[in-house]
Backbone as CSV, one residue per row, in Angstrom:
resi,resn,N_x,N_y,N_z,CA_x,CA_y,CA_z,C_x,C_y,C_z
1,MET,-42.762,-8.329,-31.729,-42.180,-8.364,-30.236,-43.119,-9.052,-29.404
2,LEU,-42.488,-9.939,-28.571,-43.369,-10.599,-27.564,-43.652,-9.882,-26.441
3,ARG,-44.888,-10.088,-25.912,-45.391,-9.313,-24.845,-45.754,-10.282,-23.744
4,TYR,-44.907,-10.161,-22.640,-44.973,-11.180,-21.618,-46.116,-10.734,-20.545
5,PRO,-46.917,-11.578,-19.996,-47.978,-11.313,-19.077,-47.335,-10.598,-17.883
6,LEU,-48.098,-9.719,-17.197,-47.748,-8.879,-16.165,-47.334,-9.886,-15.005
7,ARG,-48.144,-10.992,-14.757,-47.715,-11.832,-13.698,-46.374,-12.460,-13.834
8,LEU,-45.992,-12.602,-15.149,-44.601,-13.210,-15.439,-43.408,-12.166,-15.173
9,LYS,-43.673,-10.986,-15.459,-42.772,-9.887,-15.204,-42.619,-9.691,-13.805
10,LEU,-43.655,-9.748,-13.102,-43.543,-9.468,-11.614,-42.904,-10.551,-10.897
11,GLY,-43.153,-11.880,-11.433,-42.459,-12.915,-10.945,-41.136,-12.972,-11.162
12,ALA,-40.650,-12.539,-12.349,-39.286,-12.258,-12.504,-38.475,-11.260,-11.642
13,ILE,-39.259,-10.046,-11.610,-38.599,-9.041,-10.784,-38.531,-9.632,-9.303
14,ALA,-39.594,-10.267,-8.777,-39.544,-10.713,-7.461,-38.472,-11.759,-7.205
15,ALA,-38.134,-12.638,-8.211,-37.096,-13.634,-8.083,-35.716,-12.976,-8.118
16,LEU,-35.639,-11.735,-8.965,-34.414,-11.073,-9.058,-34.027,-10.292,-7.771
17,LEU,-35.098,-9.846,-7.194,-35.001,-9.121,-5.780,-34.705,-10.024,-4.654
18,PHE,-35.247,-11.157,-4.776,-34.880,-12.341,-3.676,-33.396,-12.758,-3.879
19,LEU,-32.963,-12.906,-5.089,-31.645,-13.339,-5.338,-30.628,-12.340,-4.824
20,THR,-31.055,-10.918,-5.282,-30.089,-9.915,-4.702,-30.040,-9.870,-3.184
21,ALA,-31.222,-10.108,-2.499,-31.203,-9.882,-1.051,-30.451,-11.061,-0.519
22,ALA,-30.553,-12.420,-1.254,-29.844,-13.437,-0.650,-28.311,-13.171,-0.841
23,LEU,-27.819,-12.664,-1.850,-26.442,-12.363,-2.094,-25.912,-11.394,-0.975
24,VAL,-26.729,-10.394,-0.680,-26.474,-9.364,0.367,-26.364,-9.967,1.757
25,VAL,-27.200,-10.865,1.979,-27.252,-11.523,3.329,-25.907,-12.345,3.349
26,VAL,-25.684,-13.188,2.321,-24.394,-13.933,2.429,-23.157,-13.178,2.395
27,GLY,-23.197,-12.081,1.792,-21.963,-11.052,1.813,-21.858,-10.525,3.181
28,LEU,-22.993,-10.035,3.727,-22.794,-9.480,5.095,-22.310,-10.643,6.173
29,ALA,-22.885,-11.792,5.943,-22.353,-12.874,6.946,-20.930,-13.170,6.679
30,ALA,-20.474,-13.188,5.491,-18.992,-13.522,5.243,-18.149,-12.304,5.935
31,TRP,-18.679,-11.045,5.639,-17.953,-9.847,6.102,-18.055,-9.943,7.607
32,ARG,-18.958,-10.388,8.246,-19.013,-10.292,9.789,-18.120,-11.353,10.216
33,GLN,-18.071,-12.516,9.620,-17.177,-13.679,10.042,-15.688,-13.156,9.859
34,GLU,-15.367,-12.540,8.904,-14.124,-11.944,8.702,-13.631,-11.032,9.699
35,GLU,-14.585,-10.021,9.935,-14.453,-9.064,11.094,-14.143,-9.753,12.397
36,LEU,-15.005,-10.740,12.737,-14.772,-11.483,14.111,-13.407,-12.177,14.096
37,HIS,-12.998,-12.779,12.946,-11.694,-13.495,12.960,-10.513,-12.349,13.185
38,HIS,-10.736,-11.319,12.539,-9.530,-10.253,12.805,-9.576,-9.770,14.218
39,SER,-10.714,-9.547,14.815,-11.037,-9.176,16.262,-10.335,-10.185,17.161
40,VAL,-10.553,-11.358,16.845,-10.086,-12.601,17.805,-8.501,-12.602,17.624
41,THR,-8.071,-12.505,16.404,-6.694,-12.590,16.280,-6.014,-11.363,16.852
42,GLY,-6.587,-10.232,16.796,-6.000,-8.974,17.325,-6.040,-9.149,18.763
43,ASP,-7.033,-9.729,19.424,-7.000,-9.977,20.900,-5.911,-10.907,21.419
44,ALA,-5.768,-12.059,20.586,-4.779,-13.020,20.847,-3.324,-12.399,20.794
45,ALA,-3.074,-11.601,19.747,-1.798,-10.832,19.649,-1.639,-9.865,20.836
46,TRP,-2.629,-9.160,21.091,-2.454,-8.208,22.347,-2.227,-8.913,23.677
47,HIS,-3.052,-9.987,23.927,-2.749,-10.684,25.301,-1.258,-11.296,25.231
48,ALA,-0.728,-11.824,24.068,0.534,-12.441,24.066,1.440,-11.290,24.121
49,TYR,1.343,-10.227,23.536,2.244,-9.052,23.779,2.299,-8.624,25.297
50,LYS,1.196,-8.334,25.862,1.231,-7.921,27.151,1.714,-9.081,28.149
51,LEU,1.636,-10.193,27.936,2.325,-11.262,28.693,3.782,-11.148,28.526
52,ASP,4.312,-11.161,27.256,5.618,-10.964,26.995,6.178,-9.737,27.850
53,ARG,5.509,-8.506,27.759,6.064,-7.480,28.427,6.115,-7.483,29.875
54,ASP,5.039,-8.168,30.355,4.904,-8.410,31.907,6.147,-9.258,32.362
55,ILE,6.448,-10.299,31.614,7.494,-11.101,32.004,8.824,-10.441,31.863
56,ILE,9.101,-9.645,30.820,10.265,-8.903,30.832,10.514,-7.924,31.994
57,GLN,9.319,-7.262,32.347,9.362,-6.260,33.519,9.731,-6.999,34.822
58,LEU,9.054,-8.078,34.888,9.280,-8.971,36.260,10.649,-9.362,36.297
59,ARG,11.277,-9.752,35.261,12.743,-10.170,35.321,13.590,-8.845,35.702
60,SER,13.294,-7.828,35.091,13.934,-6.640,35.552,13.908,-6.262,36.992
61,ASP,12.613,-6.370,37.467,12.396,-6.212,38.929,13.272,-7.171,39.854
62,LEU,13.298,-8.291,39.300,13.985,-9.331,40.081,15.487,-9.003,40.145
63,ALA,16.092,-8.578,38.964,17.532,-8.302,38.854,17.893,-7.079,39.783
64,TRP,16.984,-6.170,39.735,17.278,-4.861,40.480,16.535,-4.835,41.858
65,GLN,15.854,-5.666,42.219,15.137,-5.932,43.480,14.254,-4.704,43.783
66,THR,13.543,-4.385,42.637,12.745,-3.258,42.831,11.351,-3.539,42.487
67,GLY,10.468,-2.582,42.470,8.927,-2.771,41.886,8.251,-4.037,42.505
68,ASN,7.771,-4.905,41.573,7.025,-6.025,42.086,8.003,-7.189,42.725
69,ALA,9.199,-6.973,42.800,9.974,-8.115,43.411,10.874,-7.581,44.588
70,ARG,10.246,-6.550,45.213,10.852,-5.998,46.540,10.688,-7.188,47.668
71,SER,9.546,-7.774,47.580,9.182,-8.735,48.612,8.523,-10.049,47.881
72,LEU,8.646,-11.043,48.508,8.024,-12.440,48.196,6.531,-12.251,47.915
73,GLU,5.932,-11.621,48.862,4.434,-11.506,48.779,4.172,-10.509,47.448
74,ALA,4.769,-9.572,47.387,4.554,-8.738,46.083,4.823,-9.454,44.823
75,LEU,5.765,-10.284,44.793,6.156,-11.131,43.672,5.080,-12.044,43.383
76,LYS,4.589,-12.728,44.354,3.494,-13.735,44.099,2.301,-13.152,43.625
77,LEU,2.072,-11.847,44.145,0.777,-11.225,43.583,0.953,-10.816,42.227
78,ARG,2.118,-10.226,41.882,2.262,-9.889,40.403,2.242,-11.075,39.566
79,PHE,2.851,-12.260,39.956,2.861,-13.441,39.118,1.334,-13.916,38.891
80,ASP,0.620,-13.841,39.913,-0.822,-14.148,39.865,-1.599,-13.343,38.711
81,LEU,-1.226,-12.093,38.587,-1.817,-11.246,37.730,-1.405,-11.450,36.272
82,ILE,-0.010,-11.901,36.226,0.578,-12.211,34.851,-0.111,-13.550,34.490
83,TYR,-0.285,-14.417,35.283,-0.673,-15.724,35.051,-2.240,-15.549,34.518
84,SER,-2.921,-14.510,34.821,-4.355,-14.307,34.543,-4.405,-13.889,32.937
85,ARG,-3.306,-13.618,32.321,-3.220,-13.405,30.890,-3.063,-14.823,30.165
86,ILE,-2.597,-15.778,30.763,-2.708,-17.054,30.291,-4.105,-17.588,30.323
87,ASN,-4.800,-17.263,31.370,-6.211,-17.732,31.298,-6.943,-17.031,30.252
88,LEU,-6.706,-15.804,29.996,-7.313,-15.131,28.824,-6.993,-15.677,27.411
89,LEU,-5.926,-16.304,27.369,-5.477,-16.954,26.124,-6.074,-18.291,25.931
90,GLN,-6.693,-18.887,27.162,-7.124,-20.262,27.131,-8.599,-20.057,26.966
91,ARG,-9.236,-19.045,26.705,-10.751,-18.971,26.765,-11.291,-18.978,25.269
92,GLY,-12.397,-19.544,25.099,-13.242,-19.388,23.912,-12.525,-19.194,22.597
93,ASP,-12.882,-18.203,21.831,-12.514,-18.037,20.472,-11.001,-17.721,20.377
94,VAL,-10.412,-17.145,21.506,-8.800,-17.006,21.292,-8.191,-18.297,21.295
95,ASN,-8.621,-19.093,22.227,-7.954,-20.538,22.461,-8.154,-21.368,21.062
96,GLN,-9.442,-21.122,20.470,-9.804,-21.877,19.200,-8.814,-21.359,18.238
97,LEU,-8.381,-20.140,18.111,-7.654,-19.560,17.040,-6.235,-19.988,17.374
98,LEU,-5.815,-20.104,18.582,-4.460,-20.575,18.723,-4.177,-22.005,18.356
99,ALA,-5.314,-22.911,18.467,-5.209,-24.107,18.002,-5.112,-24.412,16.660
100,LYS,-5.557,-23.325,15.849,-5.485,-23.375,14.518,-4.246,-22.872,13.813
101,VAL,-3.295,-22.233,14.520,-2.093,-21.786,14.277,-0.993,-22.769,14.757
102,PRO,-0.334,-23.539,13.752,0.506,-24.659,14.011,1.536,-24.410,15.111
103,LEU,2.274,-23.289,14.824,3.470,-22.996,15.905,2.839,-22.650,17.229
104,ALA,1.798,-21.821,17.400,1.033,-21.430,18.568,0.627,-22.616,19.298
105,SER,-0.073,-23.574,18.637,-0.535,-24.761,19.340,0.443,-25.678,19.825
106,ARG,1.670,-25.505,19.337,2.809,-26.219,19.857,3.484,-25.604,21.107
107,LEU,3.459,-24.323,21.032,4.061,-23.502,22.008,3.245,-23.277,23.361
108,PHE,1.997,-23.098,23.119,1.302,-22.710,24.189,1.071,-23.706,25.428
109,PRO,1.068,-25.196,25.067,0.967,-26.036,26.060,2.406,-26.093,26.894
110,ASP,3.519,-25.760,26.213,4.871,-25.578,26.993,4.817,-24.452,27.659
111,LEU,4.265,-23.369,27.365,4.256,-22.194,28.148,3.515,-22.249,29.404
112,ILE,2.325,-22.983,29.340,1.543,-23.296,30.623,2.268,-24.181,31.551
113,VAL,2.990,-25.279,30.886,3.885,-26.015,32.024,4.876,-25.185,32.589
114,LEU,5.522,-24.316,31.981,6.642,-23.492,32.543,5.981,-22.575,33.613
115,MET,4.904,-22.000,33.246,4.225,-21.055,34.152,3.645,-21.796,35.560
116,ASP,3.182,-22.973,35.353,2.858,-23.708,36.431,4.124,-24.056,37.280
117,ASP,5.205,-24.530,36.725,6.413,-24.734,37.380,6.931,-23.657,38.242
118,ILE,6.638,-22.343,37.755,7.151,-21.258,38.522,6.074,-21.025,39.733
119,ASP,4.998,-21.269,39.446,3.840,-21.111,40.446,4.119,-21.953,41.568
120,ILE,4.573,-23.322,41.232,4.942,-24.312,42.389,6.002,-23.744,43.092
121,LEU,7.156,-23.342,42.226,8.389,-22.852,43.067,8.142,-21.610,43.971
122,LEU,7.293,-20.769,43.611,6.906,-19.564,44.452,6.322,-20.105,45.719
123,ASP,5.459,-21.160,45.665,4.833,-21.691,46.812,5.867,-22.252,47.778
124,GLU,6.964,-22.698,47.174,8.044,-23.528,48.157,8.980,-22.559,48.639
125,ILE,9.202,-21.420,47.901,10.140,-20.486,48.433,9.592,-19.753,49.798
126,VAL,10.504,-19.773,50.847,10.299,-19.212,52.027,10.682,-17.897,52.282
127,GLN,11.879,-17.567,51.714,12.671,-16.191,51.603,13.267,-15.832,50.339
128,LEU,12.858,-14.628,49.833,13.445,-14.331,48.627,14.784,-13.681,48.524
129,GLY,15.787,-14.597,48.400,17.128,-14.146,48.437,17.852,-14.186,47.223
130,GLY,19.085,-13.972,47.147,19.666,-13.859,45.684,19.606,-14.958,44.947
131,GLY,19.944,-16.303,45.658,19.754,-17.366,44.928,18.333,-17.656,44.249
132,GLU,17.474,-17.375,45.142,16.021,-17.684,44.594,15.733,-16.699,43.498
133,ARG,16.160,-15.443,43.682,15.973,-14.460,42.330,16.677,-14.994,41.165
134,LEU,17.884,-15.547,41.152,18.565,-16.099,40.043,17.712,-17.207,39.464
135,VAL,17.145,-18.138,40.363,16.449,-19.258,39.771,15.186,-18.885,39.165
136,LEU,14.393,-18.029,39.826,13.218,-17.529,39.169,13.526,-16.756,37.842
137,SER,14.597,-15.780,37.729,14.822,-15.192,36.567,15.159,-16.083,35.527
138,ASP,15.790,-17.191,35.867,16.132,-18.220,34.714,14.821,-18.804,34.259
139,ARG,13.836,-19.035,35.112,12.719,-19.802,34.763,11.764,-18.781,33.859
140,LEU,11.850,-17.528,34.202,11.146,-16.479,33.647,11.765,-16.259,32.099
141,GLU,13.081,-16.437,32.042,13.767,-16.259,30.740,13.182,-17.380,29.766
142,ARG,12.982,-18.492,30.297,12.546,-19.647,29.349,11.105,-19.297,28.955
143,VAL,10.389,-18.724,29.859,9.080,-18.260,29.585,9.004,-17.141,28.444
144,GLY,9.880,-16.181,28.588,10.098,-15.194,27.677,10.455,-15.673,26.232
145,GLY,11.194,-16.656,26.211,11.641,-17.246,24.816,10.285,-17.878,24.271
146,LEU,9.396,-18.393,24.994,8.205,-18.855,24.187,7.201,-17.896,24.002
147,THR,7.022,-16.839,24.799,5.986,-15.723,24.485,6.473,-14.966,23.229
148,GLU,7.808,-14.741,23.072,8.344,-14.020,22.043,8.006,-14.865,20.693
149,GLN,8.138,-16.232,20.736,7.795,-17.024,19.561,6.226,-17.032,19.343
150,LEU,5.460,-17.016,20.395,4.035,-16.955,20.235,3.600,-15.779,19.576
151,ILE,4.240,-14.567,19.867,3.837,-13.335,19.083,4.146,-13.446,17.735
152,ILE,5.292,-13.867,17.460,5.740,-14.152,16.057,4.848,-15.006,15.284
153,ALA,4.353,-16.075,15.860,3.287,-17.114,15.278,2.109,-16.156,14.976
154,ILE,1.578,-15.683,16.019,0.190,-15.018,15.778,0.375,-13.753,14.868
155,ASN,1.348,-12.992,14.772,1.532,-12.018,13.698,1.816,-12.619,12.378
156,GLY,2.386,-13.745,12.310,2.426,-14.483,10.945,1.107,-14.772,10.535
157,HIS,0.239,-15.346,11.347,-1.066,-15.643,11.091,-1.955,-14.553,10.490
158,LEU,-1.661,-13.381,11.338,-2.361,-12.099,10.845,-1.808,-11.639,9.423
159,ALA,-0.661,-11.752,9.207,-0.071,-11.339,7.851,-0.579,-12.401,6.793
160,GLU,-0.775,-13.657,7.038,-1.305,-14.574,6.004,-2.714,-14.236,5.775
161,ALA,-3.612,-13.795,6.846,-4.877,-13.619,6.604,-5.122,-12.213,5.769
162,ALA,-4.297,-11.277,6.161,-4.349,-10.075,5.358,-4.098,-10.296,3.900
163,THR,-3.126,-11.076,3.653,-2.734,-11.460,2.142,-3.918,-12.020,1.518
164,ARG,-4.547,-13.000,2.179,-5.653,-13.881,1.576,-6.694,-12.998,1.281
165,ASP,-6.993,-12.089,2.251,-8.200,-11.190,2.171,-8.016,-10.052,1.121
166,GLY,-6.667,-9.641,0.760,-6.473,-8.509,-0.040,-6.827,-7.212,0.481
167,SER,-7.440,-6.387,-0.243,-7.729,-4.991,0.211,-8.947,-5.200,1.171
168,ARG,-9.717,-6.157,1.253,-10.873,-6.071,2.108,-10.215,-6.490,3.460
169,GLY,-9.221,-7.399,3.614,-8.740,-7.663,4.772,-8.012,-6.592,5.383
170,LEU,-7.278,-5.705,4.586,-6.572,-4.616,5.208,-7.568,-3.550,5.601
171,ALA,-8.730,-3.301,5.075,-9.771,-2.485,5.421,-10.272,-2.866,6.837
172,ALA,-10.521,-4.170,6.881,-11.128,-4.838,8.155,-10.164,-4.484,9.330
173,GLY,-8.800,-4.615,8.942,-7.803,-4.587,9.871,-7.721,-3.155,10.527
174,SER,-8.319,-2.099,10.041,-8.292,-0.900,10.589,-9.298,-0.641,11.568
175,GLY,-10.202,-1.544,11.811,-11.241,-1.506,12.739,-10.851,-1.941,14.140
176,PRO,-11.674,-1.541,15.238,-11.274,-1.960,16.696,-10.873,-3.468,16.621
177,GLY,-9.700,-3.736,17.397,-9.393,-5.049,17.645,-8.880,-5.748,16.346
178,GLY,-8.782,-5.202,15.145,-8.201,-5.816,14.027,-6.940,-5.468,13.650
179,GLY,-6.154,-6.333,13.011,-4.820,-6.110,12.358,-3.908,-5.601,13.562
180,VAL,-3.926,-6.109,14.723,-2.917,-5.716,15.762,-1.547,-6.501,15.515
181,VAL,-0.650,-6.014,14.970,0.648,-6.370,14.829,1.515,-5.979,15.816
182,VAL,2.173,-6.740,16.640,3.047,-6.151,17.734,4.355,-6.884,17.583
183,ARG,5.521,-6.098,18.057,6.731,-6.743,18.116,7.121,-7.215,19.414
184,ALA,7.720,-8.490,19.169,8.059,-9.197,20.492,9.094,-8.291,21.100
185,GLY,8.902,-8.026,22.480,9.907,-7.377,23.237,9.725,-5.866,23.241
186,GLY,9.010,-5.270,22.319,8.827,-3.938,22.301,10.097,-3.129,22.210
187,GLY,10.027,-2.084,22.808,11.329,-1.185,22.647,12.094,-1.416,23.918
188,GLY,11.787,-2.011,25.029,12.517,-2.112,26.252,13.847,-2.825,26.006
189,GLY,13.860,-3.887,25.164,15.126,-4.607,24.916,15.163,-5.866,25.874
190,ARG,15.279,-7.071,25.495,15.469,-8.127,26.317,16.961,-8.269,26.836
191,THR,17.870,-7.790,26.167,19.262,-8.060,26.572,19.651,-7.214,27.729
192,GLY,18.876,-6.178,28.015,19.130,-5.317,29.114,18.692,-5.833,30.461
193,VAL,17.944,-6.892,30.320,17.342,-7.405,31.679,18.362,-8.345,32.299
194,GLY,18.406,-8.064,33.707,19.357,-8.957,34.438,20.796,-8.437,34.645
195,LYS,20.852,-7.090,34.269,22.368,-6.540,34.260,22.546,-5.790,35.427
196,ALA,21.744,-5.995,36.617,21.968,-5.366,37.737,23.349,-5.793,38.452
197,PRO,23.931,-4.808,39.214,25.213,-5.293,39.847,25.030,-6.488,40.671
198,GLY,25.935,-7.445,40.536,25.813,-8.683,41.248,24.804,-9.720,40.774
199,ALA,23.933,-9.429,39.655,22.939,-10.144,39.193,23.269,-10.639,37.793
200,ALA,24.453,-10.583,37.409,24.673,-10.899,35.861,24.312,-12.357,35.624
201,GLY,23.584,-12.415,34.474,23.014,-13.757,33.950,21.743,-13.969,34.651
202,ALA,21.147,-13.102,35.344,19.761,-13.288,35.898,18.776,-13.236,34.743
203,GLY,17.745,-14.177,34.860,16.819,-14.266,33.877,15.597,-15.343,33.970
204,SER,14.714,-14.937,34.814,13.545,-15.869,34.841,12.302,-15.143,35.330
205,ARG,11.117,-15.705,35.196,9.816,-15.269,35.297,9.356,-15.484,36.730
206,ARG,9.056,-16.779,36.939,8.496,-16.927,38.300,8.370,-18.446,38.542
């Protein structure tokens, strides 16, 4: 039986420990990257969902002349707050994620254009009458169509990531900010918007 020198044994043990440590570090880095991706995707899904819900609510307020659409000033203030969600979607990792989702990358620029058009329209409106409400509702309805598709695109990306990652991805999705799958339109229903008396067919955001 061969007897190896102690120095050779220690060298082999050290090499094995170094390799094990390297594998652990690589594994932790990959896990951290995966967690970050799920967190960013969850943030994007949440912001898109809240944007969609805010648009639906604002259309309802316009139709019934209540809430944030009682006056032109209140409407402008509410629209500014809604637009801030667009700004959140344009920042850092979230924006980079949207650029990697084909459908989202096509929808988002159109969404910004529509929101900017509504912003300009609000600046031009002097008095918030019935005609102005109908026009704004129609513009907001177009925005709502895009936000609904945006949610679907992000949720699809989440589902694909979970499928690729297998059980590891599902486990990561249970953490804060991960695996946020939301339904476009929630439980409020889009078809009920704009049904106020004398406001049939109303549908726009701002």
